Structure formats: C-alpha cells, structure tokens
All heavy atoms as TSV, in Angstrom:
chain	resi	resn	atom	element	x	y	z
A	1	MET	N	N	-16.625	58.734	102.014
A	1	MET	CA	C	-15.523	59.213	101.218
A	1	MET	C	C	-15.460	60.724	101.370
A	1	MET	O	O	-16.471	61.405	101.403
A	1	MET	CB	C	-15.702	58.821	99.758
A	1	MET	CG	C	-14.599	59.369	98.887
A	1	MET	SD	S	-14.815	59.016	97.143
A	1	MET	CE	C	-14.034	57.451	97.050
A	2	VAL	N	N	-14.248	61.223	101.431
A	2	VAL	CA	C	-14.029	62.663	101.543
A	2	VAL	C	C	-13.292	63.127	100.299
A	2	VAL	O	O	-12.332	62.486	99.865
A	2	VAL	CB	C	-13.182	62.986	102.794
A	2	VAL	CG1	C	-12.855	64.458	102.852
A	2	VAL	CG2	C	-13.892	62.537	104.047
A	3	GLY	N	N	-13.755	64.218	99.735
A	3	GLY	CA	C	-13.100	64.767	98.551
A	3	GLY	C	C	-12.576	66.158	98.831
A	3	GLY	O	O	-13.186	66.926	99.573
A	4	ASN	N	N	-11.432	66.464	98.292
A	4	ASN	CA	C	-10.837	67.788	98.378
A	4	ASN	C	C	-10.404	68.200	96.994
A	4	ASN	O	O	-10.049	67.354	96.166
A	4	ASN	CB	C	-9.622	67.788	99.308
A	4	ASN	CG	C	-9.987	67.592	100.751
A	4	ASN	OD1	O	-10.835	68.313	101.267
A	4	ASN	ND2	N	-9.377	66.633	101.407
A	5	SER	N	N	-10.398	69.484	96.755
A	5	SER	CA	C	-9.887	69.966	95.479
A	5	SER	C	C	-8.758	70.948	95.730
A	5	SER	O	O	-8.667	71.562	96.793
A	5	SER	CB	C	-11.004	70.626	94.667
A	5	SER	OG	O	-11.492	71.760	95.340
A	6	PHE	N	N	-7.883	71.063	94.753
A	6	PHE	CA	C	-6.756	71.985	94.840
A	6	PHE	C	C	-6.345	72.338	93.426
A	6	PHE	O	O	-6.732	71.678	92.466
A	6	PHE	CB	C	-5.587	71.367	95.624
A	6	PHE	CG	C	-5.215	69.984	95.163
A	6	PHE	CD1	C	-4.280	69.792	94.165
A	6	PHE	CD2	C	-5.812	68.865	95.725
A	6	PHE	CE1	C	-3.946	68.522	93.737
A	6	PHE	CE2	C	-5.482	67.588	95.314
A	6	PHE	CZ	C	-4.544	67.419	94.312
A	7	LYS	N	N	-5.574	73.414	93.317
A	7	LYS	CA	C	-5.113	73.822	91.996
A	7	LYS	C	C	-4.251	72.720	91.400
A	7	LYS	O	O	-3.571	71.985	92.110
A	7	LYS	CB	C	-4.297	75.106	92.090
A	7	LYS	CG	C	-5.117	76.320	92.399
A	7	LYS	CD	C	-4.251	77.549	92.325
A	7	LYS	CE	C	-5.099	78.785	92.526
A	7	LYS	NZ	N	-4.310	80.006	92.396
A	8	GLY	N	N	-4.272	72.616	90.094
A	8	GLY	CA	C	-3.451	71.620	89.408
A	8	GLY	C	C	-1.975	71.931	89.575
A	8	GLY	O	O	-1.587	72.885	90.234
A	9	GLY	N	N	-1.169	71.145	88.966
A	9	GLY	CA	C	0.267	71.342	89.060
A	9	GLY	C	C	0.985	70.241	88.321
A	9	GLY	O	O	0.390	69.481	87.555
A	10	ASN	N	N	2.251	70.144	88.563
A	10	ASN	CA	C	3.081	69.116	87.950
A	10	ASN	C	C	3.393	68.057	88.999
A	10	ASN	O	O	3.798	68.377	90.123
A	10	ASN	CB	C	4.380	69.728	87.433
A	10	ASN	CG	C	4.106	70.762	86.380
A	10	ASN	OD1	O	3.443	70.489	85.393
A	10	ASN	ND2	N	4.598	71.972	86.593
A	11	TYR	N	N	3.184	66.813	88.608
A	11	TYR	CA	C	3.341	65.706	89.536
A	11	TYR	C	C	4.150	64.583	88.912
A	11	TYR	O	O	4.111	64.365	87.708
A	11	TYR	CB	C	1.971	65.130	89.943
A	11	TYR	CG	C	1.181	66.072	90.798
A	11	TYR	CD1	C	0.380	67.051	90.235
A	11	TYR	CD2	C	1.269	66.006	92.177
A	11	TYR	CE1	C	-0.323	67.939	91.017
A	11	TYR	CE2	C	0.568	66.877	92.977
A	11	TYR	CZ	C	-0.218	67.841	92.390
A	11	TYR	OH	O	-0.909	68.721	93.175
A	12	ILE	N	N	4.856	63.882	89.769
A	12	ILE	CA	C	5.474	62.624	89.371
A	12	ILE	C	C	4.657	61.530	90.062
A	12	ILE	O	O	4.268	61.674	91.215
A	12	ILE	CB	C	6.967	62.559	89.756
A	12	ILE	CG1	C	7.587	61.279	89.220
A	12	ILE	CG2	C	7.173	62.676	91.244
A	12	ILE	CD1	C	9.097	61.233	89.345
A	13	LYS	N	N	4.378	60.467	89.320
A	13	LYS	CA	C	3.606	59.354	89.867
A	13	LYS	C	C	4.550	58.199	90.145
A	13	LYS	O	O	5.348	57.811	89.296
A	13	LYS	CB	C	2.529	58.914	88.883
A	13	LYS	CG	C	1.760	57.700	89.335
A	13	LYS	CD	C	0.797	57.223	88.257
A	13	LYS	CE	C	0.168	55.902	88.634
A	13	LYS	NZ	N	-0.676	55.373	87.555
A	14	THR	N	N	4.450	57.661	91.360
A	14	THR	CA	C	5.158	56.431	91.691
A	14	THR	C	C	4.134	55.471	92.289
A	14	THR	O	O	3.084	55.902	92.766
A	14	THR	CB	C	6.310	56.668	92.690
A	14	THR	OG1	O	5.779	57.097	93.937
A	14	THR	CG2	C	7.295	57.696	92.178
A	15	SER	N	N	4.433	54.209	92.260
A	15	SER	CA	C	3.519	53.196	92.797
A	15	SER	C	C	4.294	52.209	93.646
A	15	SER	O	O	5.498	52.023	93.469
A	15	SER	CB	C	2.830	52.451	91.655
A	15	SER	OG	O	2.081	53.331	90.866
A	16	THR	N	N	3.575	51.570	94.541
A	16	THR	CA	C	4.163	50.512	95.349
A	16	THR	C	C	3.128	49.407	95.509
A	16	THR	O	O	1.930	49.645	95.381
A	16	THR	CB	C	4.636	51.049	96.722
A	16	THR	OG1	O	5.391	50.041	97.378
A	16	THR	CG2	C	3.479	51.494	97.587
A	17	LYS	N	N	3.614	48.214	95.773
A	17	LYS	CA	C	2.724	47.069	95.906
A	17	LYS	C	C	3.209	46.207	97.065
A	17	LYS	O	O	4.409	45.997	97.227
A	17	LYS	CB	C	2.720	46.252	94.610
A	17	LYS	CG	C	1.723	45.125	94.610
A	17	LYS	CD	C	1.653	44.450	93.258
A	17	LYS	CE	C	0.614	43.334	93.327
A	17	LYS	NZ	N	0.385	42.725	92.049
A	18	GLY	N	N	2.256	45.741	97.860
A	18	GLY	CA	C	2.619	44.856	98.966
A	18	GLY	C	C	1.558	44.853	100.040
A	18	GLY	O	O	0.397	45.170	99.799
A	19	ASP	N	N	1.985	44.546	101.251
A	19	ASP	CA	C	1.094	44.393	102.402
A	19	ASP	C	C	0.961	45.728	103.139
A	19	ASP	O	O	1.938	46.241	103.692
A	19	ASP	CB	C	1.666	43.321	103.323
A	19	ASP	CG	C	0.697	42.894	104.404
A	19	ASP	OD1	O	-0.194	43.683	104.778
A	19	ASP	OD2	O	0.845	41.757	104.892
A	20	LEU	N	N	-0.249	46.261	103.163
A	20	LEU	CA	C	-0.489	47.527	103.847
A	20	LEU	C	C	-0.178	47.443	105.342
A	20	LEU	O	O	0.215	48.433	105.953
A	20	LEU	CB	C	-1.950	47.968	103.658
A	20	LEU	CG	C	-2.334	48.454	102.270
A	20	LEU	CD1	C	-3.841	48.672	102.187
A	20	LEU	CD2	C	-1.596	49.729	101.914
A	21	MET	N	N	-0.332	46.281	105.920
A	21	MET	CA	C	-0.115	46.122	107.357
A	21	MET	C	C	1.366	45.993	107.716
A	21	MET	O	O	1.716	45.925	108.887
A	21	MET	CB	C	-0.878	44.895	107.873
A	21	MET	CG	C	-2.379	44.930	107.566
A	21	MET	SD	S	-3.178	46.488	108.009
A	21	MET	CE	C	-3.242	46.301	109.754
A	22	GLN	N	N	2.227	45.961	106.720
A	22	GLN	CA	C	3.673	45.824	106.945
A	22	GLN	C	C	4.428	47.116	106.634
A	22	GLN	O	O	5.600	47.079	106.253
A	22	GLN	CB	C	4.235	44.663	106.109
A	22	GLN	CG	C	3.644	43.319	106.444
A	22	GLN	CD	C	3.934	42.912	107.882
A	22	GLN	OE1	O	5.032	43.099	108.376
A	22	GLN	NE2	N	2.928	42.379	108.554
A	23	GLY	N	N	3.775	48.249	106.757
A	23	GLY	CA	C	4.445	49.535	106.565
A	23	GLY	C	C	4.630	49.949	105.120
A	23	GLY	O	O	5.526	50.729	104.813
A	24	LEU	N	N	3.811	49.435	104.243
A	24	LEU	CA	C	3.954	49.719	102.814
A	24	LEU	C	C	3.978	51.223	102.516
A	24	LEU	O	O	4.850	51.702	101.795
A	24	LEU	CB	C	2.807	49.050	102.036
A	24	LEU	CG	C	2.840	49.219	100.518
A	24	LEU	CD1	C	3.988	48.410	99.934
A	24	LEU	CD2	C	1.514	48.783	99.908
A	25	ILE	N	N	3.052	51.967	103.095
A	25	ILE	CA	C	2.935	53.392	102.795
A	25	ILE	C	C	4.116	54.170	103.362
A	25	ILE	O	O	4.763	54.957	102.652
A	25	ILE	CB	C	1.599	53.954	103.334
A	25	ILE	CG1	C	0.415	53.163	102.771
A	25	ILE	CG2	C	1.472	55.439	103.047
A	25	ILE	CD1	C	0.357	53.096	101.259
A	26	VAL	N	N	4.427	53.951	104.619
A	26	VAL	CA	C	5.546	54.649	105.254
A	26	VAL	C	C	6.859	54.334	104.541
A	26	VAL	O	O	7.684	55.222	104.300
A	26	VAL	CB	C	5.634	54.275	106.750
A	26	VAL	CG1	C	6.890	54.835	107.386
A	26	VAL	CG2	C	4.403	54.760	107.483
A	27	ASN	N	N	7.070	53.078	104.189
A	27	ASN	CA	C	8.299	52.691	103.500
A	27	ASN	C	C	8.417	53.356	102.136
A	27	ASN	O	O	9.514	53.767	101.730
A	27	ASN	CB	C	8.378	51.168	103.357
A	27	ASN	CG	C	8.546	50.479	104.685
A	27	ASN	OD1	O	9.001	51.061	105.666
A	27	ASN	ND2	N	8.154	49.218	104.751
A	28	HIS	N	N	7.296	53.480	101.437
A	28	HIS	CA	C	7.369	54.113	100.119
A	28	HIS	C	C	7.622	55.619	100.244
A	28	HIS	O	O	8.377	56.181	99.452
A	28	HIS	CB	C	6.112	53.841	99.291
A	28	HIS	CG	C	6.306	54.173	97.849
A	28	HIS	ND1	N	7.122	53.446	97.018
A	28	HIS	CD2	C	5.829	55.200	97.098
A	28	HIS	CE1	C	7.130	53.989	95.816
A	28	HIS	NE2	N	6.346	55.067	95.841
A	29	TRP	N	N	7.017	56.265	101.231
A	29	TRP	CA	C	7.308	57.685	101.440
A	29	TRP	C	C	8.790	57.877	101.764
A	29	TRP	O	O	9.413	58.847	101.327
A	29	TRP	CB	C	6.427	58.282	102.530
A	29	TRP	CG	C	5.105	58.741	101.993
A	29	TRP	CD1	C	3.880	58.238	102.284
A	29	TRP	CD2	C	4.873	59.796	101.045
A	29	TRP	NE1	N	2.899	58.900	101.580
A	29	TRP	CE2	C	3.488	59.877	100.808
A	29	TRP	CE3	C	5.702	60.681	100.362
A	29	TRP	CZ2	C	2.913	60.790	99.936
A	29	TRP	CZ3	C	5.133	61.596	99.493
A	29	TRP	CH2	C	3.758	61.647	99.292
A	30	ALA	N	N	9.387	56.968	102.514
A	30	ALA	CA	C	10.824	57.058	102.812
A	30	ALA	C	C	11.633	57.001	101.517
A	30	ALA	O	O	12.610	57.748	101.355
A	30	ALA	CB	C	11.243	55.939	103.765
A	31	LYS	N	N	11.226	56.151	100.578
A	31	LYS	CA	C	11.909	56.065	99.286
A	31	LYS	C	C	11.730	57.356	98.495
A	31	LYS	O	O	12.664	57.829	97.840
A	31	LYS	CB	C	11.385	54.878	98.473
A	31	LYS	CG	C	11.788	53.545	99.028
A	31	LYS	CD	C	11.184	52.408	98.221
A	31	LYS	CE	C	11.489	51.065	98.851
A	31	LYS	NZ	N	10.858	49.963	98.128
A	32	ILE	N	N	10.535	57.930	98.542
A	32	ILE	CA	C	10.283	59.188	97.831
A	32	ILE	C	C	11.178	60.285	98.387
A	32	ILE	O	O	11.768	61.071	97.622
A	32	ILE	CB	C	8.792	59.575	97.927
A	32	ILE	CG1	C	7.951	58.614	97.083
A	32	ILE	CG2	C	8.573	61.027	97.492
A	32	ILE	CD1	C	6.445	58.746	97.265
A	33	PHE	N	N	11.321	60.361	99.708
A	33	PHE	CA	C	12.166	61.385	100.311
A	33	PHE	C	C	13.633	61.234	99.911
A	33	PHE	O	O	14.384	62.205	99.920
A	33	PHE	CB	C	12.027	61.383	101.833
A	33	PHE	CG	C	10.802	62.099	102.315
A	33	PHE	CD1	C	9.748	61.395	102.876
A	33	PHE	CD2	C	10.689	63.472	102.199
A	33	PHE	CE1	C	8.613	62.050	103.320
A	33	PHE	CE2	C	9.559	64.144	102.634
A	33	PHE	CZ	C	8.512	63.440	103.196
A	34	GLU	N	N	14.056	60.036	99.547
A	34	GLU	CA	C	15.430	59.799	99.108
A	34	GLU	C	C	15.638	60.115	97.628
A	34	GLU	O	O	16.766	60.214	97.172
A	34	GLU	CB	C	15.829	58.356	99.387
A	34	GLU	CG	C	15.936	58.036	100.860
A	34	GLU	CD	C	16.226	56.575	101.120
A	34	GLU	OE1	O	16.388	55.793	100.159
A	34	GLU	OE2	O	16.276	56.198	102.310
A	35	MET	N	N	14.556	60.267	96.864
A	35	MET	CA	C	14.658	60.556	95.436
A	35	MET	C	C	15.158	61.981	95.214
A	35	MET	O	O	14.890	62.873	96.014
A	35	MET	CB	C	13.305	60.395	94.747
A	35	MET	CG	C	12.800	58.999	94.699
A	35	MET	SD	S	11.163	58.970	93.892
A	35	MET	CE	C	10.771	57.261	93.998
A	36	ASP	N	N	15.879	62.166	94.131
A	36	ASP	CA	C	16.387	63.488	93.769
A	36	ASP	C	C	15.322	64.218	92.952
A	36	ASP	O	O	15.359	64.231	91.724
A	36	ASP	CB	C	17.685	63.350	92.979
A	36	ASP	CG	C	18.338	64.682	92.698
A	36	ASP	OD1	O	18.081	65.654	93.438
A	36	ASP	OD2	O	19.111	64.762	91.723
A	37	LEU	N	N	14.338	64.806	93.656
A	37	LEU	CA	C	13.227	65.489	93.015
A	37	LEU	C	C	13.230	66.953	93.440
A	37	LEU	O	O	13.594	67.272	94.563
A	37	LEU	CB	C	11.890	64.870	93.435
A	37	LEU	CG	C	11.677	63.397	93.149
A	37	LEU	CD1	C	10.390	62.921	93.810
A	37	LEU	CD2	C	11.624	63.156	91.652
A	38	GLU	N	N	12.802	67.813	92.547
A	38	GLU	CA	C	12.607	69.217	92.908
A	38	GLU	C	C	11.179	69.376	93.418
A	38	GLU	O	O	10.302	69.888	92.727
A	38	GLU	CB	C	12.861	70.127	91.713
A	38	GLU	CG	C	14.309	70.278	91.347
A	38	GLU	CD	C	14.514	71.405	90.363
A	38	GLU	OE1	O	14.398	72.576	90.754
A	38	GLU	OE2	O	14.772	71.082	89.192
A	39	ARG	N	N	10.975	68.937	94.650
A	39	ARG	CA	C	9.634	68.944	95.222
A	39	ARG	C	C	9.230	70.347	95.644
A	39	ARG	O	O	10.056	71.148	96.043
A	39	ARG	CB	C	9.585	68.011	96.432
A	39	ARG	CG	C	9.839	66.560	96.030
A	39	ARG	CD	C	9.694	65.627	97.180
A	39	ARG	NE	N	8.331	65.695	97.707
A	39	ARG	CZ	C	7.993	65.177	98.873
A	39	ARG	NH1	N	8.885	64.580	99.629
A	39	ARG	NH2	N	6.755	65.271	99.300
A	40	ILE	N	N	7.916	70.608	95.571
A	40	ILE	CA	C	7.410	71.907	96.015
A	40	ILE	C	C	6.428	71.773	97.174
A	40	ILE	O	O	5.971	72.777	97.708
A	40	ILE	CB	C	6.795	72.712	94.848
A	40	ILE	CG1	C	5.669	71.947	94.166
A	40	ILE	CG2	C	7.865	73.110	93.862
A	40	ILE	CD1	C	4.935	72.732	93.105
A	41	TYR	N	N	6.095	70.562	97.585
A	41	TYR	CA	C	5.315	70.293	98.798
A	41	TYR	C	C	3.980	71.036	98.842
A	41	TYR	O	O	3.588	71.542	99.884
A	41	TYR	CB	C	6.141	70.637	100.040
A	41	TYR	CG	C	7.429	69.861	100.129
A	41	TYR	CD1	C	8.616	70.388	99.626
A	41	TYR	CD2	C	7.444	68.593	100.699
A	41	TYR	CE1	C	9.799	69.671	99.697
A	41	TYR	CE2	C	8.626	67.868	100.783
A	41	TYR	CZ	C	9.799	68.415	100.268
A	41	TYR	OH	O	10.961	67.699	100.346
A	42	THR	N	N	3.275	71.080	97.734
A	42	THR	CA	C	1.989	71.773	97.734
A	42	THR	C	C	0.824	70.828	98.005
A	42	THR	O	O	0.010	71.101	98.882
A	42	THR	CB	C	1.746	72.515	96.408
A	42	THR	OG1	O	1.892	71.606	95.334
A	42	THR	CG2	C	2.715	73.667	96.248
A	43	ALA	N	N	0.724	69.743	97.278
A	43	ALA	CA	C	-0.411	68.832	97.450
A	43	ALA	C	C	-0.014	67.428	97.022
A	43	ALA	O	O	-0.445	66.936	95.998
A	43	ALA	CB	C	-1.618	69.310	96.649
A	44	ASP	N	N	0.828	66.783	97.811
A	44	ASP	CA	C	1.176	65.386	97.548
A	44	ASP	C	C	0.024	64.519	98.040
A	44	ASP	O	O	-0.618	64.839	99.031
A	44	ASP	CB	C	2.450	64.996	98.294
A	44	ASP	CG	C	3.637	65.875	97.932
A	44	ASP	OD1	O	3.668	66.398	96.807
A	44	ASP	OD2	O	4.532	66.028	98.770
A	45	PHE	N	N	-0.230	63.410	97.339
A	45	PHE	CA	C	-1.340	62.564	97.767
A	45	PHE	C	C	-1.164	61.137	97.292
A	45	PHE	O	O	-0.343	60.847	96.429
A	45	PHE	CB	C	-2.689	63.134	97.296
A	45	PHE	CG	C	-2.813	63.323	95.810
A	45	PHE	CD1	C	-3.392	62.341	95.024
A	45	PHE	CD2	C	-2.361	64.485	95.201
A	45	PHE	CE1	C	-3.516	62.509	93.663
A	45	PHE	CE2	C	-2.485	64.667	93.836
A	45	PHE	CZ	C	-3.056	63.685	93.058
A	46	GLU	N	N	-1.950	60.256	97.900
A	46	GLU	CA	C	-1.960	58.827	97.563
A	46	GLU	C	C	-3.349	58.471	97.064
A	46	GLU	O	O	-4.326	59.056	97.499
A	46	GLU	CB	C	-1.667	57.992	98.809
A	46	GLU	CG	C	-0.404	58.364	99.521
A	46	GLU	CD	C	-0.507	58.171	101.022
A	46	GLU	OE1	O	-1.519	57.636	101.510
A	46	GLU	OE2	O	0.428	58.590	101.715
A	47	ILE	N	N	-3.401	57.496	96.170
A	47	ILE	CA	C	-4.692	56.994	95.699
A	47	ILE	C	C	-4.776	55.504	96.020
A	47	ILE	O	O	-3.966	54.706	95.559
A	47	ILE	CB	C	-4.892	57.237	94.194
A	47	ILE	CG1	C	-4.954	58.729	93.929
A	47	ILE	CG2	C	-6.155	56.525	93.702
A	47	ILE	CD1	C	-5.228	59.110	92.507
A	48	PHE	N	N	-5.765	55.192	96.847
A	48	PHE	CA	C	-6.070	53.808	97.200
A	48	PHE	C	C	-7.265	53.405	96.349
A	48	PHE	O	O	-8.404	53.514	96.773
A	48	PHE	CB	C	-6.420	53.696	98.687
A	48	PHE	CG	C	-5.259	53.975	99.598
A	48	PHE	CD1	C	-4.873	55.277	99.885
A	48	PHE	CD2	C	-4.549	52.929	100.163
A	48	PHE	CE1	C	-3.813	55.535	100.728
A	48	PHE	CE2	C	-3.482	53.173	101.014
A	48	PHE	CZ	C	-3.115	54.480	101.287
A	49	GLY	N	N	-6.991	52.974	95.140
A	49	GLY	CA	C	-8.048	52.629	94.210
A	49	GLY	C	C	-8.462	51.172	94.306
A	49	GLY	O	O	-8.272	50.502	95.333
A	50	GLU	N	N	-9.006	50.690	93.224
A	50	GLU	CA	C	-9.505	49.318	93.158
A	50	GLU	C	C	-8.408	48.296	93.468
A	50	GLU	O	O	-8.665	47.266	94.091
A	50	GLU	CB	C	-10.083	49.074	91.763
A	50	GLU	CG	C	-10.981	47.883	91.673
A	50	GLU	CD	C	-11.678	47.798	90.320
A	50	GLU	OE1	O	-12.254	48.810	89.887
A	50	GLU	OE2	O	-11.619	46.722	89.716
A	51	LYS	N	N	-7.173	48.595	93.069
A	51	LYS	CA	C	-6.067	47.658	93.282
A	51	LYS	C	C	-5.597	47.609	94.732
A	51	LYS	O	O	-4.747	46.807	95.074
A	51	LYS	CB	C	-4.887	48.029	92.384
A	51	LYS	CG	C	-5.182	47.867	90.912
A	51	LYS	CD	C	-3.981	48.270	90.082
A	51	LYS	CE	C	-4.259	48.134	88.603
A	51	LYS	NZ	N	-3.102	48.547	87.796
A	52	ALA	N	N	-6.145	48.460	95.579
A	52	ALA	CA	C	-5.752	48.479	96.984
A	52	ALA	C	C	-6.792	47.835	97.887
A	52	ALA	O	O	-6.711	47.945	99.104
A	52	ALA	CB	C	-5.500	49.920	97.424
A	53	GLN	N	N	-7.756	47.153	97.313
A	53	GLN	CA	C	-8.836	46.571	98.104
A	53	GLN	C	C	-8.395	45.369	98.943
A	53	GLN	O	O	-8.966	45.105	99.985
A	53	GLN	CB	C	-10.008	46.165	97.198
A	53	GLN	CG	C	-10.637	47.344	96.471
A	53	GLN	CD	C	-11.121	48.417	97.428
A	53	GLN	OE1	O	-11.876	48.137	98.341
A	53	GLN	NE2	N	-10.670	49.636	97.229
A	54	ASN	N	N	-7.379	44.660	98.502
A	54	ASN	CA	C	-6.836	43.533	99.266
A	54	ASN	C	C	-5.640	44.050	100.068
A	54	ASN	O	O	-4.570	44.269	99.507
A	54	ASN	CB	C	-6.409	42.413	98.310
A	54	ASN	CG	C	-5.803	41.232	99.044
A	54	ASN	OD1	O	-5.604	41.256	100.255
A	54	ASN	ND2	N	-5.482	40.183	98.298
A	55	PRO	N	N	-5.784	44.260	101.379
A	55	PRO	CA	C	-4.705	44.880	102.149
A	55	PRO	C	C	-3.401	44.087	102.181
A	55	PRO	O	O	-2.340	44.661	102.384
A	55	PRO	CB	C	-5.287	45.024	103.554
A	55	PRO	CG	C	-6.511	44.202	103.587
A	55	PRO	CD	C	-6.951	43.955	102.182
A	56	SER	N	N	-3.438	42.798	101.946
A	56	SER	CA	C	-2.200	42.017	101.959
A	56	SER	C	C	-1.492	42.019	100.604
A	56	SER	O	O	-0.341	41.595	100.510
A	56	SER	CB	C	-2.474	40.577	102.404
A	56	SER	OG	O	-3.322	39.935	101.476
A	57	ASP	N	N	-2.163	42.513	99.563
A	57	ASP	CA	C	-1.562	42.584	98.229
A	57	ASP	C	C	-2.084	43.843	97.521
A	57	ASP	O	O	-2.655	43.774	96.443
A	57	ASP	CB	C	-1.903	41.331	97.424
A	57	ASP	CG	C	-1.144	41.264	96.102
A	57	ASP	OD1	O	-0.017	41.788	96.044
A	57	ASP	OD2	O	-1.683	40.702	95.139
A	58	ALA	N	N	-1.853	44.983	98.157
A	58	ALA	CA	C	-2.398	46.245	97.659
A	58	ALA	C	C	-1.411	46.947	96.729
A	58	ALA	O	O	-0.198	46.793	96.860
A	58	ALA	CB	C	-2.721	47.168	98.827
A	59	GLU	N	N	-1.950	47.712	95.801
A	59	GLU	CA	C	-1.138	48.576	94.950
A	59	GLU	C	C	-1.660	49.999	95.137
A	59	GLU	O	O	-2.847	50.265	94.964
A	59	GLU	CB	C	-1.238	48.164	93.485
A	59	GLU	CG	C	-0.289	48.928	92.606
A	59	GLU	CD	C	-0.240	48.392	91.175
A	59	GLU	OE1	O	-0.553	47.202	90.972
A	59	GLU	OE2	O	0.115	49.178	90.283
A	60	VAL	N	N	-0.755	50.901	95.520
A	60	VAL	CA	C	-1.115	52.276	95.837
A	60	VAL	C	C	-0.286	53.216	94.959
A	60	VAL	O	O	0.917	53.013	94.789
A	60	VAL	CB	C	-0.865	52.581	97.333
A	60	VAL	CG1	C	-1.231	54.020	97.663
A	60	VAL	CG2	C	-1.636	51.612	98.216
A	61	ASP	N	N	-0.946	54.232	94.414
A	61	ASP	CA	C	-0.274	55.232	93.595
A	61	ASP	C	C	-0.012	56.481	94.429
A	61	ASP	O	O	-0.857	56.908	95.217
A	61	ASP	CB	C	-1.133	55.615	92.384
A	61	ASP	CG	C	-1.346	54.444	91.439
A	61	ASP	OD1	O	-0.439	53.608	91.309
A	61	ASP	OD2	O	-2.432	54.368	90.834
A	62	PHE	N	N	1.146	57.079	94.241
A	62	PHE	CA	C	1.558	58.291	94.943
A	62	PHE	C	C	1.793	59.377	93.904
A	62	PHE	O	O	2.454	59.137	92.886
A	62	PHE	CB	C	2.879	58.061	95.695
A	62	PHE	CG	C	2.788	57.075	96.811
A	62	PHE	CD1	C	2.603	55.723	96.576
A	62	PHE	CD2	C	2.889	57.504	98.123
A	62	PHE	CE1	C	2.536	54.815	97.612
A	62	PHE	CE2	C	2.819	56.610	99.167
A	62	PHE	CZ	C	2.640	55.262	98.916
A	63	TYR	N	N	1.290	60.560	94.167
A	63	TYR	CA	C	1.510	61.703	93.307
A	63	TYR	C	C	2.245	62.757	94.125
A	63	TYR	O	O	1.756	63.199	95.168
A	63	TYR	CB	C	0.175	62.250	92.785
A	63	TYR	CG	C	-0.464	61.341	91.781
A	63	TYR	CD1	C	-1.210	60.242	92.182
A	63	TYR	CD2	C	-0.277	61.543	90.415
A	63	TYR	CE1	C	-1.783	59.386	91.261
A	63	TYR	CE2	C	-0.853	60.687	89.492
A	63	TYR	CZ	C	-1.598	59.612	89.912
A	63	TYR	OH	O	-2.164	58.774	89.006
A	64	VAL	N	N	3.423	63.143	93.661
A	64	VAL	CA	C	4.288	64.067	94.384
A	64	VAL	C	C	4.439	65.330	93.545
A	64	VAL	O	O	4.835	65.263	92.376
A	64	VAL	CB	C	5.666	63.420	94.655
A	64	VAL	CG1	C	6.580	64.368	95.389
A	64	VAL	CG2	C	5.492	62.117	95.425
A	65	SER	N	N	4.105	66.478	94.141
A	65	SER	CA	C	4.206	67.739	93.407
A	65	SER	C	C	5.671	68.126	93.197
A	65	SER	O	O	6.481	68.054	94.121
A	65	SER	CB	C	3.455	68.843	94.149
A	65	SER	OG	O	3.957	68.996	95.449
A	66	ILE	N	N	5.979	68.504	91.973
A	66	ILE	CA	C	7.355	68.858	91.629
A	66	ILE	C	C	7.376	70.182	90.871
A	66	ILE	O	O	6.393	70.608	90.283
A	66	ILE	CB	C	8.020	67.767	90.758
A	66	ILE	CG1	C	7.244	67.513	89.478
A	66	ILE	CG2	C	8.221	66.486	91.567
A	66	ILE	CD1	C	7.941	66.616	88.479
A	67	LYS	N	N	8.531	70.814	90.893
A	67	LYS	CA	C	8.735	72.044	90.140
A	67	LYS	C	C	8.881	71.668	88.668
A	67	LYS	O	O	9.476	70.659	88.328
A	67	LYS	CB	C	10.010	72.739	90.628
A	67	LYS	CG	C	10.250	74.076	90.023
A	67	LYS	CD	C	11.489	74.701	90.655
A	67	LYS	CE	C	11.730	76.063	90.053
A	67	LYS	NZ	N	12.927	76.687	90.655
A	68	TYR	N	N	8.348	72.495	87.798
A	68	TYR	CA	C	8.436	72.207	86.371
A	68	TYR	C	C	9.326	73.194	85.688
A	68	TYR	O	O	9.421	74.320	85.970
A	68	TYR	CB	C	7.048	72.239	85.738
A	68	TYR	CG	C	7.051	71.844	84.286
A	68	TYR	CD1	C	7.312	70.535	83.917
A	68	TYR	CD2	C	6.836	72.762	83.294
A	68	TYR	CE1	C	7.332	70.162	82.598
A	68	TYR	CE2	C	6.848	72.400	81.966
A	68	TYR	CZ	C	7.090	71.096	81.622
A	68	TYR	OH	O	7.110	70.719	80.320
C-alpha cells in the first residue's frame, strides 16, 4: 500500500458501483467531467475500500476538489 498526504480542502464525494473490468472507473470520471462543478484540480482521488474487494460488484468512492 502506498500513502500520500496533501493539504486539506473542500471535496464533493460521489460513488459508483459495478464491474471494475467493464470501465467502471473511466465511465464515472466521464460523468464527473460532465458535472457542473467549480473544480480546482488540486488532489482528486478514489478510494477502493472494503466494498471494492469484489471486482465484478465493486463500489468505489471519488473525492473531487472543489472551490468553496
């Protein structure tokens, strides 16, 4: 496991659920890019937690940095 730290900020959390092998992550990022958000592109990230252990039925959380 690799850990990184960065300054805090304001984030919006979105989640997606489905098959990781069917483009789940890329498809969700495409949806995020279509959202009307005041993004600041500092430290967006995904969390593949306990709910993402089954790749065919994974749930992944996305944190997108936004202006406050």
